[in-house]
TORBA-409368 format. One record per residue (C-alpha): x, y, z; residue number from 0; residue in three letters. Coordinates in Angstrom, 1 decimal. Layout:
! residues N
<atom east="X" north="Y" up="Z" num="NUM" residuo="ALA"/>
...
! end
This chain:
! residues 209
<atom east="4.0" north="39.3" up="121.9" num="0" residuo="UNK"/>
<atom east="1.2" north="39.3" up="124.2" num="1" residuo="UNK"/>
<atom east="0.2" north="41.3" up="127.4" num="2" residuo="UNK"/>
<atom east="1.6" north="38.4" up="129.5" num="3" residuo="UNK"/>
<atom east="5.2" north="39.3" up="128.1" num="4" residuo="UNK"/>
<atom east="5.0" north="42.8" up="129.5" num="5" residuo="UNK"/>
<atom east="3.7" north="41.5" up="132.8" num="6" residuo="UNK"/>
<atom east="6.6" north="38.8" up="132.9" num="7" residuo="UNK"/>
<atom east="9.2" north="39.0" up="135.6" num="8" residuo="UNK"/>
<atom east="11.9" north="38.7" up="132.7" num="9" residuo="UNK"/>
<atom east="10.7" north="41.9" up="130.9" num="10" residuo="UNK"/>
<atom east="10.0" north="44.2" up="133.9" num="11" residuo="UNK"/>
<atom east="13.3" north="43.1" up="135.7" num="12" residuo="UNK"/>
<atom east="15.5" north="43.3" up="132.7" num="13" residuo="UNK"/>
<atom east="18.4" north="45.7" up="133.6" num="14" residuo="UNK"/>
<atom east="18.2" north="47.7" up="130.6" num="15" residuo="UNK"/>
<atom east="14.5" north="48.3" up="131.0" num="16" residuo="UNK"/>
<atom east="15.0" north="49.1" up="134.6" num="17" residuo="UNK"/>
<atom east="17.7" north="51.5" up="133.8" num="18" residuo="UNK"/>
<atom east="15.5" north="53.1" up="131.1" num="19" residuo="UNK"/>
<atom east="12.6" north="53.5" up="133.8" num="20" residuo="UNK"/>
<atom east="15.0" north="54.9" up="136.3" num="21" residuo="UNK"/>
<atom east="16.2" north="57.7" up="133.9" num="22" residuo="UNK"/>
<atom east="12.7" north="58.6" up="132.9" num="23" residuo="UNK"/>
<atom east="11.6" north="58.7" up="136.5" num="24" residuo="UNK"/>
<atom east="14.6" north="60.8" up="137.6" num="25" residuo="UNK"/>
<atom east="14.0" north="63.3" up="134.9" num="26" residuo="UNK"/>
<atom east="10.3" north="63.4" up="135.5" num="27" residuo="UNK"/>
<atom east="11.1" north="64.0" up="139.3" num="28" residuo="UNK"/>
<atom east="13.3" north="66.9" up="138.5" num="29" residuo="UNK"/>
<atom east="11.0" north="68.5" up="136.2" num="30" residuo="UNK"/>
<atom east="8.2" north="68.0" up="138.9" num="31" residuo="UNK"/>
<atom east="10.1" north="70.0" up="141.3" num="32" residuo="UNK"/>
<atom east="10.8" north="72.7" up="138.8" num="33" residuo="UNK"/>
<atom east="6.9" north="72.7" up="138.0" num="34" residuo="UNK"/>
<atom east="6.2" north="73.4" up="141.7" num="35" residuo="UNK"/>
<atom east="8.7" north="76.2" up="142.0" num="36" residuo="UNK"/>
<atom east="6.3" north="78.9" up="141.9" num="37" residuo="UNK"/>
<atom east="4.0" north="77.2" up="144.6" num="38" residuo="UNK"/>
<atom east="7.0" north="76.5" up="146.8" num="39" residuo="UNK"/>
<atom east="8.1" north="80.1" up="146.7" num="40" residuo="UNK"/>
<atom east="4.5" north="81.2" up="147.4" num="41" residuo="UNK"/>
<atom east="4.4" north="78.8" up="150.4" num="42" residuo="UNK"/>
<atom east="7.8" north="79.9" up="151.8" num="43" residuo="UNK"/>
<atom east="6.6" north="83.3" up="152.1" num="44" residuo="UNK"/>
<atom east="3.0" north="82.8" up="153.1" num="45" residuo="UNK"/>
<atom east="2.9" north="79.6" up="155.1" num="46" residuo="UNK"/>
<atom east="5.1" north="77.9" up="157.9" num="47" residuo="UNK"/>
<atom east="8.3" north="76.7" up="156.4" num="48" residuo="UNK"/>
<atom east="7.6" north="73.2" up="157.8" num="49" residuo="UNK"/>
<atom east="4.8" north="72.9" up="155.4" num="50" residuo="UNK"/>
<atom east="7.3" north="72.9" up="152.3" num="51" residuo="UNK"/>
<atom east="7.7" north="69.1" up="152.2" num="52" residuo="UNK"/>
<atom east="3.9" north="68.9" up="151.8" num="53" residuo="UNK"/>
<atom east="3.7" north="71.0" up="148.6" num="54" residuo="UNK"/>
<atom east="5.2" north="68.9" up="145.8" num="55" residuo="UNK"/>
<atom east="3.2" north="65.7" up="146.0" num="56" residuo="UNK"/>
<atom east="3.7" north="64.1" up="142.7" num="57" residuo="UNK"/>
<atom east="7.6" north="64.6" up="142.3" num="58" residuo="UNK"/>
<atom east="8.2" north="63.4" up="145.7" num="59" residuo="UNK"/>
<atom east="6.1" north="60.2" up="144.9" num="60" residuo="UNK"/>
<atom east="8.2" north="59.9" up="141.8" num="61" residuo="UNK"/>
<atom east="11.3" north="60.3" up="143.8" num="62" residuo="UNK"/>
<atom east="10.4" north="57.5" up="146.2" num="63" residuo="UNK"/>
<atom east="9.8" north="55.2" up="143.2" num="64" residuo="UNK"/>
<atom east="12.9" north="56.3" up="141.6" num="65" residuo="UNK"/>
<atom east="14.7" north="55.3" up="144.9" num="66" residuo="UNK"/>
<atom east="12.9" north="51.9" up="144.8" num="67" residuo="UNK"/>
<atom east="14.2" north="51.2" up="141.3" num="68" residuo="UNK"/>
<atom east="17.8" north="51.5" up="142.7" num="69" residuo="UNK"/>
<atom east="16.8" north="48.6" up="145.0" num="70" residuo="UNK"/>
<atom east="16.0" north="46.4" up="142.1" num="71" residuo="UNK"/>
<atom east="19.0" north="47.4" up="140.2" num="72" residuo="UNK"/>
<atom east="21.5" north="46.9" up="143.1" num="73" residuo="UNK"/>
<atom east="20.1" north="44.4" up="145.7" num="74" residuo="UNK"/>
<atom east="21.8" north="44.1" up="148.8" num="75" residuo="UNK"/>
<atom east="22.3" north="40.5" up="149.7" num="76" residuo="UNK"/>
<atom east="22.8" north="40.9" up="153.4" num="77" residuo="UNK"/>
<atom east="21.0" north="44.0" up="154.6" num="78" residuo="UNK"/>
<atom east="20.9" north="45.3" up="158.1" num="79" residuo="UNK"/>
<atom east="17.8" north="45.5" up="159.9" num="80" residuo="UNK"/>
<atom east="17.6" north="49.3" up="159.6" num="81" residuo="UNK"/>
<atom east="18.5" north="49.1" up="156.0" num="82" residuo="UNK"/>
<atom east="15.8" north="46.5" up="155.3" num="83" residuo="UNK"/>
<atom east="13.3" north="48.8" up="157.3" num="84" residuo="UNK"/>
<atom east="14.3" north="51.8" up="155.2" num="85" residuo="UNK"/>
<atom east="13.8" north="49.9" up="152.0" num="86" residuo="UNK"/>
<atom east="10.2" north="48.5" up="152.9" num="87" residuo="UNK"/>
<atom east="9.2" north="52.2" up="153.9" num="88" residuo="UNK"/>
<atom east="10.7" north="53.8" up="150.9" num="89" residuo="UNK"/>
<atom east="9.0" north="51.1" up="148.6" num="90" residuo="UNK"/>
<atom east="5.6" north="51.3" up="150.3" num="91" residuo="UNK"/>
<atom east="5.7" north="55.1" up="149.9" num="92" residuo="UNK"/>
<atom east="6.6" north="54.8" up="146.2" num="93" residuo="UNK"/>
<atom east="3.7" north="52.4" up="145.5" num="94" residuo="UNK"/>
<atom east="0.9" north="54.2" up="147.5" num="95" residuo="UNK"/>
<atom east="2.0" north="57.9" up="146.8" num="96" residuo="UNK"/>
<atom east="2.4" north="57.1" up="143.1" num="97" residuo="UNK"/>
<atom east="-1.1" north="55.6" up="142.6" num="98" residuo="UNK"/>
<atom east="-2.8" north="58.2" up="144.6" num="99" residuo="UNK"/>
<atom east="-1.1" north="61.2" up="143.0" num="100" residuo="UNK"/>
<atom east="-1.1" north="59.7" up="139.5" num="101" residuo="UNK"/>
<atom east="-4.8" north="59.3" up="139.7" num="102" residuo="UNK"/>
<atom east="-5.4" north="62.4" up="141.4" num="103" residuo="UNK"/>
<atom east="-3.8" north="64.6" up="139.1" num="104" residuo="UNK"/>
<atom east="-5.4" north="63.1" up="136.1" num="105" residuo="UNK"/>
<atom east="-8.9" north="63.3" up="137.8" num="106" residuo="UNK"/>
<atom east="-8.2" north="67.0" up="138.6" num="107" residuo="UNK"/>
<atom east="-7.3" north="67.7" up="134.9" num="108" residuo="UNK"/>
<atom east="-10.4" north="65.9" up="133.7" num="109" residuo="UNK"/>
<atom east="-12.7" north="67.4" up="136.2" num="110" residuo="UNK"/>
<atom east="-11.4" north="70.8" up="135.2" num="111" residuo="UNK"/>
<atom east="-11.9" north="70.2" up="131.6" num="112" residuo="UNK"/>
<atom east="-15.4" north="69.0" up="132.2" num="113" residuo="UNK"/>
<atom east="-16.2" north="72.4" up="133.9" num="114" residuo="UNK"/>
<atom east="-14.7" north="74.5" up="131.0" num="115" residuo="UNK"/>
<atom east="-10.9" north="74.5" up="131.4" num="116" residuo="UNK"/>
<atom east="-9.1" north="74.4" up="128.1" num="117" residuo="UNK"/>
<atom east="-6.6" north="71.9" up="127.8" num="118" residuo="UNK"/>
<atom east="-3.3" north="72.2" up="126.0" num="119" residuo="UNK"/>
<atom east="-0.4" north="69.9" up="125.2" num="120" residuo="UNK"/>
<atom east="1.0" north="70.3" up="128.8" num="121" residuo="UNK"/>
<atom east="-2.3" north="68.9" up="130.3" num="122" residuo="UNK"/>
<atom east="-2.0" north="65.8" up="128.1" num="123" residuo="UNK"/>
<atom east="1.6" north="65.3" up="128.9" num="124" residuo="UNK"/>
<atom east="0.6" north="65.4" up="132.4" num="125" residuo="UNK"/>
<atom east="-2.2" north="63.0" up="132.0" num="126" residuo="UNK"/>
<atom east="0.1" north="60.4" up="130.2" num="127" residuo="UNK"/>
<atom east="3.1" north="60.7" up="132.7" num="128" residuo="UNK"/>
<atom east="0.7" north="60.6" up="135.8" num="129" residuo="UNK"/>
<atom east="-1.0" north="57.6" up="134.6" num="130" residuo="UNK"/>
<atom east="2.5" north="56.0" up="134.0" num="131" residuo="UNK"/>
<atom east="3.2" north="56.7" up="137.7" num="132" residuo="UNK"/>
<atom east="0.2" north="54.6" up="138.9" num="133" residuo="UNK"/>
<atom east="0.7" north="51.8" up="136.4" num="134" residuo="UNK"/>
<atom east="4.3" north="51.3" up="137.1" num="135" residuo="UNK"/>
<atom east="3.9" north="51.3" up="140.7" num="136" residuo="UNK"/>
<atom east="1.3" north="48.6" up="140.5" num="137" residuo="UNK"/>
<atom east="3.4" north="46.6" up="138.2" num="138" residuo="UNK"/>
<atom east="6.4" north="46.6" up="140.4" num="139" residuo="UNK"/>
<atom east="5.0" north="46.2" up="143.8" num="140" residuo="UNK"/>
<atom east="5.1" north="42.3" up="143.5" num="141" residuo="UNK"/>
<atom east="8.9" north="42.6" up="143.1" num="142" residuo="UNK"/>
<atom east="9.3" north="44.7" up="146.3" num="143" residuo="UNK"/>
<atom east="9.6" north="43.8" up="150.1" num="144" residuo="UNK"/>
<atom east="6.9" north="46.2" up="151.3" num="145" residuo="UNK"/>
<atom east="4.0" north="44.6" up="153.0" num="146" residuo="UNK"/>
<atom east="0.8" north="45.6" up="154.9" num="147" residuo="UNK"/>
<atom east="2.6" north="47.3" up="157.8" num="148" residuo="UNK"/>
<atom east="4.7" north="49.4" up="155.4" num="149" residuo="UNK"/>
<atom east="1.7" north="50.2" up="153.3" num="150" residuo="UNK"/>
<atom east="-0.1" north="51.4" up="156.5" num="151" residuo="UNK"/>
<atom east="2.7" north="53.7" up="157.3" num="152" residuo="UNK"/>
<atom east="2.5" north="55.0" up="153.7" num="153" residuo="UNK"/>
<atom east="-1.2" north="55.6" up="154.2" num="154" residuo="UNK"/>
<atom east="-0.6" north="57.5" up="157.5" num="155" residuo="UNK"/>
<atom east="1.7" north="59.8" up="155.6" num="156" residuo="UNK"/>
<atom east="-0.9" north="60.4" up="153.1" num="157" residuo="UNK"/>
<atom east="-3.6" north="61.3" up="155.4" num="158" residuo="UNK"/>
<atom east="-1.3" north="63.5" up="157.3" num="159" residuo="UNK"/>
<atom east="-0.4" north="65.1" up="153.9" num="160" residuo="UNK"/>
<atom east="-4.2" north="65.6" up="153.1" num="161" residuo="UNK"/>
<atom east="-4.9" north="67.0" up="156.4" num="162" residuo="UNK"/>
<atom east="-1.9" north="69.6" up="156.0" num="163" residuo="UNK"/>
<atom east="-2.9" north="70.3" up="152.3" num="164" residuo="UNK"/>
<atom east="-6.6" north="71.1" up="153.0" num="165" residuo="UNK"/>
<atom east="-6.3" north="72.9" up="156.5" num="166" residuo="UNK"/>
<atom east="-3.4" north="75.2" up="155.7" num="167" residuo="UNK"/>
<atom east="-4.3" north="75.5" up="151.7" num="168" residuo="UNK"/>
<atom east="-1.0" north="74.0" up="150.6" num="169" residuo="UNK"/>
<atom east="-2.7" north="71.4" up="148.4" num="170" residuo="UNK"/>
<atom east="-1.4" north="71.5" up="144.6" num="171" residuo="UNK"/>
<atom east="-3.1" north="74.4" up="143.0" num="172" residuo="UNK"/>
<atom east="-6.4" north="73.6" up="141.2" num="173" residuo="UNK"/>
<atom east="-7.8" north="74.8" up="137.9" num="174" residuo="UNK"/>
<atom east="-9.8" north="77.9" up="138.4" num="175" residuo="UNK"/>
<atom east="-13.0" north="75.9" up="137.5" num="176" residuo="UNK"/>
<atom east="-12.6" north="73.6" up="140.5" num="177" residuo="UNK"/>
<atom east="-12.1" north="76.4" up="143.0" num="178" residuo="UNK"/>
<atom east="-15.6" north="76.4" up="144.1" num="179" residuo="UNK"/>
<atom east="-15.5" north="72.6" up="144.5" num="180" residuo="UNK"/>
<atom east="-12.9" north="72.5" up="147.2" num="181" residuo="UNK"/>
<atom east="-14.9" north="70.4" up="149.8" num="182" residuo="UNK"/>
<atom east="-15.7" north="67.7" up="146.9" num="183" residuo="UNK"/>
<atom east="-12.1" north="67.8" up="146.0" num="184" residuo="UNK"/>
<atom east="-11.0" north="67.4" up="149.6" num="185" residuo="UNK"/>
<atom east="-13.3" north="64.4" up="150.2" num="186" residuo="UNK"/>
<atom east="-12.1" north="62.9" up="147.0" num="187" residuo="UNK"/>
<atom east="-8.5" north="63.3" up="148.1" num="188" residuo="UNK"/>
<atom east="-9.1" north="61.5" up="151.5" num="189" residuo="UNK"/>
<atom east="-11.0" north="58.7" up="149.7" num="190" residuo="UNK"/>
<atom east="-8.4" north="58.3" up="147.1" num="191" residuo="UNK"/>
<atom east="-5.7" north="57.9" up="149.9" num="192" residuo="UNK"/>
<atom east="-7.7" north="55.0" up="151.2" num="193" residuo="UNK"/>
<atom east="-8.1" north="53.5" up="147.7" num="194" residuo="UNK"/>
<atom east="-4.5" north="53.7" up="146.9" num="195" residuo="UNK"/>
<atom east="-3.7" north="51.8" up="150.1" num="196" residuo="UNK"/>
<atom east="-6.0" north="49.1" up="149.1" num="197" residuo="UNK"/>
<atom east="-4.8" north="49.0" up="145.4" num="198" residuo="UNK"/>
<atom east="-1.2" north="48.7" up="146.8" num="199" residuo="UNK"/>
<atom east="-2.0" north="45.9" up="149.2" num="200" residuo="UNK"/>
<atom east="-3.9" north="44.0" up="146.7" num="201" residuo="UNK"/>
<atom east="-1.4" north="44.3" up="143.9" num="202" residuo="UNK"/>
<atom east="1.2" north="43.4" up="146.6" num="203" residuo="UNK"/>
<atom east="-0.6" north="39.9" up="146.9" num="204" residuo="UNK"/>
<atom east="0.9" north="38.8" up="143.5" num="205" residuo="UNK"/>
<atom east="4.5" north="38.3" up="144.8" num="206" residuo="UNK"/>
<atom east="7.0" north="37.5" up="142.2" num="207" residuo="UNK"/>
<atom east="4.6" north="35.7" up="139.9" num="208" residuo="UNK"/>
! end
């Protein structure tokens, strides 16, 4: 059983495997929002309430991907124009944000460790789960309807999110070791938004192959 099997449409769209992915992503999404509970409470007290949706980046990305799996599990044969537009936007957000925040979280953990942060089992769990976010998004984009225009909308959302995060300081809390590197982190974050758009667009070229 080679790598081609795991890349194949038959394996990736197998309903049992899709349901397994759906459950894992749903549970991960719930855990992610719980993880952000302290920062959400802090933000609600110290920042404008409208900034709250910009706080839990990774679980929101996971939520979009979980929703995208429902489109694969329950395809609509004759969607309305509005339903189809909603689908492509959700799928684009799922792919671009999952790639971006999956890689971002791993990068911050590794960068913090390189500067002396002591890693524990939670860090390694986060590394594995966030890498999985990025990988599954790139694997499934070829079965989605999202295209260049929708990916551009998702990129716009990321850039707005980045701007809110780093102008109002509601970005995901960093390891203490990286607090003196906020400018570098900000530049990396904006750059990763652009790279994630490019990765989604390129991966989407391999439609249903």
